[in-house]
N, C-alpha and C positions, 0 to 999 in steps of 0.2 A: 223595759221602758229605757232604762239607764245603758244598759247594753246597746241598744241600738243608737243612744245619741253619742257614746263611746266610739261606737264604732264608725259613726260619721264623721267625727273629730279627728279622730285616724285617718281616714280618707281625704279629711281636707289639707291635714298634714303633708300627707303626701301631692297632692296636686298644688298647694300653694309653691306663689313663686316669687312673690313681693316679700319684702325686710318685715313691713306692717302684718301682712297676715301670719307671716311665719310666728313673730312676736307674740300675737295676741292667741295664736292655738295653742301655743307653749306655757301662756300666761295661765289659760283654762285646767290646763293639764295638770300644772304646778299646784295651782291652788286646790284642785281636786284631790289630791292626793295618791292616786287611784294609783297602784303598781301594772294594771293593765297598760299603762303607758309606758312603760319601761323600756320595751324593745322598740316600738315606732320612735321613741325620743334617740335610743341610741342609731338606730336605723339613719334617722335625720341627722345626727350628729356625724356621722360617716361621710353623708355626703355632703353637707355645710361647714364642716369642723375647720377648714381654713379661709372661710367667709365670714365677713364682719358680724354674721349673725350667729356663728357656732357659739359664742360666749354663751347665750342664752338657754342652749339646749343642755350644757352642761349646770346651768343654774335650777333649769324647770325640773332635771333628774333628779338633782340633791333634793327636791322636795315633797318626791315622791316616798308612801309610807312603806317601806320592804325591807325587810329583814338580810334579805340577798344585796343591797344596795350597794354596799362596800366590795361585795367581791364584784360586781359589774365594773364598778371605777377602778377596781384595780388591774381588772382584766382591760380597761383602755389602756394602762400603764404597762403592763406585760406586751400588749401586740403591738406596741408603739402605735395605737390607733387616736392617740392623742395631739392635737396641737400644741407645740412647746410652750406657746404663751398661755395655754388653760392647766399646766401641769401643777402648779400652784393651788391653784383653785381647787382641783381634784383630789390633792395632797389635803388641803384641808378639811373637804366634807367627808373623807376618808376617817378622819381624826374624829370628825362629830359623830359618825358610825363606830369610833372606837375601834377599826378595824387597820391592821395593820400587816404589812407584807415586808418579805425581802427586796422585791424591787423598787417599792415604794421606800424603803428605808435608804438604799441606794441613791433613788433620785433626791431626797431630801438632802441625805449628805453631800451630792456632787453640788447641790445650790451653794450650800455654806463653804464645801470648801473653796469654792469659786467666785465666794459674794465680793471679796475684796477689788478682784479685778475689773477695774474698768469697764473693758472692752466687752466682757463677760455679762455685767449688769445692761448692758446697752442692747447686746445681740439678742437675749432674752427677754429684754423690755422690763425690768426688774426694779420696784420702787418700795416704797413701804408696805404697801397690801400684799404685795407677792413675799416680801421678807416675814411680813407678819403670819401668810398661811404656812409657810414652808416651819415656822419656829412653833406654830400651833401643834403641826403634828409632830415634829420631832420631840416638842416635850412629853407629847402624851405616849410618842413610839417609846420614850424612855431611851432615846438616843443622842440628846441636847448634850449631854456629860461627854460624851466624845467629842464635842468641839468648843470646849471650855477655851482653848488659848484662841480658837478664830475669833469668838465672842469678845474676848478682851480687847483683840486688834480692833474689833469693829467699833468698839466703844469712844474709841480714839482717832478713828478713820475721818480726818476733815473732808474727804470726797465724798461722803456720805451725807444724807438729809438728816435735818435734827430728830426726825420721825423715826428713822433707820437706827439711829443711834440711843435713841431713848429706848428701842425694840431689843436692841441688843444687850442694852444694860438691864433692862427688865428681866430679860429671859437668864441672863447671866447670874443675876441674885439668884436664881431658882437653883442654880448649882452649887451645893455645900456654901449656904450663904454666908458663914463663919469664914471659909477660906476666901472668899470674893473680897470681904469686909477688909480682912488683912492687905491685899493685893492692894485694894482700893486707899488704903491709909499708906499704903508705902509709896503710892503715884500720886497722892494728893497734893501735896506742894509744886510738883512739877507739870504734872498734865491735867490736874482739877480744878483748883483754885481758881476763881476768877472768871472761870468759861463757862458757856451753857450748859456743860455735863453736870456741873455741880448743882445746878436746879432742879436737871432730872434726877441727879442721886438723891436730893432732899424731898424731892416726892415720893421716890422709892422706899427709902429711909420710913417713912410715915408707916408706912404697911408691914414693913420687917417685924418679925415675931420671933427673933431671937436676941440673946445676949449681946451679941457682939457690936450690932450697928448702934447702941448708944457711946460707944468711944468714939465712932466716925460723925455723930451727931452732935458731940460736945466740941469736936476739932471744927466742924463748921458753924456752930454756933459762937466759937469763940474767934475764930480768924477767917471765915469765910466771906462772902458777897452778901451786901443788904438782901437781896432777892432772895438768894436761898434760905438764909437765914427766916427771914419773912415766911416763906414755904413751911420751915419745921414749926414756926409758931403757932401756924394752923390748928395746931392740936396743943399748944400751950408748949411745944418743946420738951413734952413727956415722955420718960420710957414706959409706954402702960403694960402691965404683964398681960401675957398672952392669955389669960381668962376672958379680961375684960376689953380685948379687941377682937372685932370683927370684921372682916375685910369681905369685900364682895365682889367677885371677878366678874367683870363682864366681857372677856375676851371674845365671846362667839358672838355676842352682840353686835361687839366694835367691828368683827370682822366682816357683818352680815353689812351694817351699815357702810362701810368701805365699799363692799362691793357692787352693793344697790348704786352709790354715787357713780361709780365706774361705769354702770350699766348705763345710768341716766345721761352722764357724759359723752357713752357711745353714740347715742342717741340723737344728741344736740348736736354734738360735733359731724356727724353724717346728714344732718338735717340741709338741705338748703335753705331754707329759712333761717337758719340761724348759723350754723356751722362753726360753733366753738364750745370747748367745755364751759357748762354754768358754774363747775364744782371745782375751785381748785386744789389740787395737794394740801390736806391740812394736819400740821403737826399736834395739833390741840387734842385730835382723836387719839391719838395712844396713850394720853394721860386718863382718857375716861375707861379704861380697863378697869381699876382698880379704884372703890370709894371706900375709904375709912370710915367707919361708923360712928362718926365725928361730926358736929354741925358746921364748925367753919371750913373743916376741908370739905362738906359737901355742898355747902354755899359755893366756895370757889369752883367746884365742880359743873356748876350752874353756870355760874359765869362763861366758862369755858364753852360750854355748849350754845349758850346763846351768842358767843363768837363765832362758832361752829356753823351754825344753821344761817348766819349773816355773811359767812365768808362767800362770796360770790365774784365771778368776774366781773371786771367792771365796765364789759363793754354792754349790760343789760341796762346801762343809762341810754342808749342811744335807739330808745325805743321812736323815738319821732313823732311822738303823739301831741297835739296843741294843748294847753292849759285846759281848755272846754273838755276837750275827751278825757282826757286827765282826772277832770272830777267827775265826770259822766259815768267814768268806770270805778272809781274809787266811791261812787254814792255810798251812804252809812257806815264806810270804813273810817273809823276815825283817823283824824287829820295827821296825829303823829306818826303813824304807819307811812305815811306818804314818801320820808324823807330816808326811812331806815334801806338797807337793800334789799330787804324783803319784799318791801312796797314797791322798789322800782324791778324786781322781779315780777311780781303781780303784774305791774303795767305793761312791762315786756313780753311776756307771755301772752295778754290779751290782743298788743298788738301786731303779735305774728298769728293771731288766729289760733291760738290752743285754747280757748273758750274755758279760762280757769274762773270756778264760781268764786261766790262771796266768802266761800269757808276757807280755800286755799290748799284744799287737801288737809287742812288741821295745822298748819303754819301759824296763823294768829292765836289760835288757842294756846298752842305749845309755848310759843314767846311767852304771851300774859302770863301764863302759870310761873315758866322759868323768872319772869321779872317780879313777880308776886313773891317768889319763894327768896330772890336775892335781898328784896327789900325788907322782906318779914314784918311788914306791916300788919300785926295778928288782929285784926278786927272783924267785924261779921261779915264784912264784903271777901275778905282773904280766906275766911275759915268756909264760905258759902262755895267759893271756888275750888277748893279742895276736896271739899262735900262732892262737887259735881263731877271731879275726876275720881272720886274712889280714895280718895289717900288723907281723908283728914283725919282718921285713927291713926294712920301710919305716923303721922305728924306729931301728934299729940303726944304717941308715945317714943316719940323720937328715934325711930327706924329711918335714918338717913339712907342707908343702904339699898332697902327696897324702893324708898321714892327715886333714889338715883338708878335704880333697874327700872323701875315703871318709866322714867321719861325717856329713857334711853330705848326702852321697846316703844315709846308710843312714837318719836322720831321713826324708829326702823317702819314701821308700820305706814308714817305718812312716807317716805321713802317708797316703800311698795308701790302706793298707791299713785304717785308719781312715775312710777316708771312702767305702772301699767298702762297709764293715760297717755303718757308720750310713745307710744306704739303709732299715733298718728302721723307723729311727725316723720317716721320713717317708712319710704313707700317704694325704694328703689327697688328693681329687680335684683336676684341673688344668683340667678343661673341663668 
C-alpha cells in the first residue's frame, strides 16, 4: 500500500509543472523521511536547480533518513551539479550528517578566503545565513583554525552586517580562546570600546568557560559602554567556574529557522498577491545560538525572540481592510493583539486570501508564553500555561537552557507549518 502511494508521489513529481505542486510534493516527501525519495529528488533537482524552486529540493533532501545522504550531497559538489547559491546550504546539511570531504573543505575555504570581497559576496548572494552555514561546516570539519586571520579581519569589517560580524566573532573565539582574548585586549581601546562589537563581545564572554575572559570582562566593566556593562551584569558579571556553567548550543536550530524564513520569503516575494519578503534579515537570530543556564540571561533571550517574531516588513500594514472587516476577522482574538506586528500580519494574510485560522500556526501561543516568561508573574495562571506547554518542571528546576531550546524548537515548528501552507501562494509554471 505504502509502496504504491510512494510510487504515485514520485510520478506526480515528474509530471508537476507549477511551483505550488512541486513544493507540496516535496513537502510530503521530506516529512516522510523515506530514503526511497532520494533519487527522484536528485533527478528533480538536476532539472530545476537553476529555477526558483531548486532551493526546496535541497531542503527536502536534507530531511530524508539515510546514512548515505552525506555522500549524495557531496556528489552534487564534486560533479558541479549544484547551483552555486545552494552550496552553503549543502555544506550545512553535510555538517549535520558529520560528512566531510576534500571537495567540501576546499569550497568552504574558498568562501571564507573571499568573504571580505564585496563583489564576491554580491555575486554569490552571500548574507548572514550563508556565512553561518559555511562556518558550521568549517567548524565541524576542523578547518576553521586555518582561517583565524580572516575571522579577525571580518569582526572589524564595517562593510559587513552586524549579524555577519557577530558570527565571525562567535567562531573566532572557538579557536584557542585564550589567544583570541589576548588579541581582543590588544585591540580593545582602538577598535572595540564604544562600538557594536563590544556588545557582541560581552554576550560571548558570558558563555566562555576558560580563565582569560575574566581579564577582558573586567576591562569592559571598568571602561566599556553602559550597554556592554549591562549585558555582562545579566549574570552578575561573575566569572563562574566551568563546573557550574552550562551552555546550550542552538546553532542547528537557528540555522534551520533562518533557512525556513528564507524559504517563506521566497514564496511571498514570488507571489503576485504579496510581492515582498515578510521577514527582514534579523541580526538578533545570531544571539540565540547559545544560552547561558542563568535566569537573567535566559529572560533577555526571550525578549529578543519576541522581537524576532514581531520583526516584519512594514508593508503588511497595507491590508486595506475596513474597520468592520478587521474586527470580523479578529473576533475572539484579544484586542491587545490588533496593534502588534503579528496582529497586522494576521490581518494582511487573511486579506490576501491565505485563510489563516484562529490559532495562527501557533504564533499567538508562542508570544503569550514568551511574554509570560519575561513578566515572571508566578501565579496559578502562569504555571498552568507552563504545564500546558510541558515545561513547568523545567521552570521549577531552573533549567533555563532547556526552556530556551524548547521555545526555539516551537518557533521552528511554526515556521515549518507556515512554509508548508504558503505553497498556495506560488502557482507559477517553472518549465
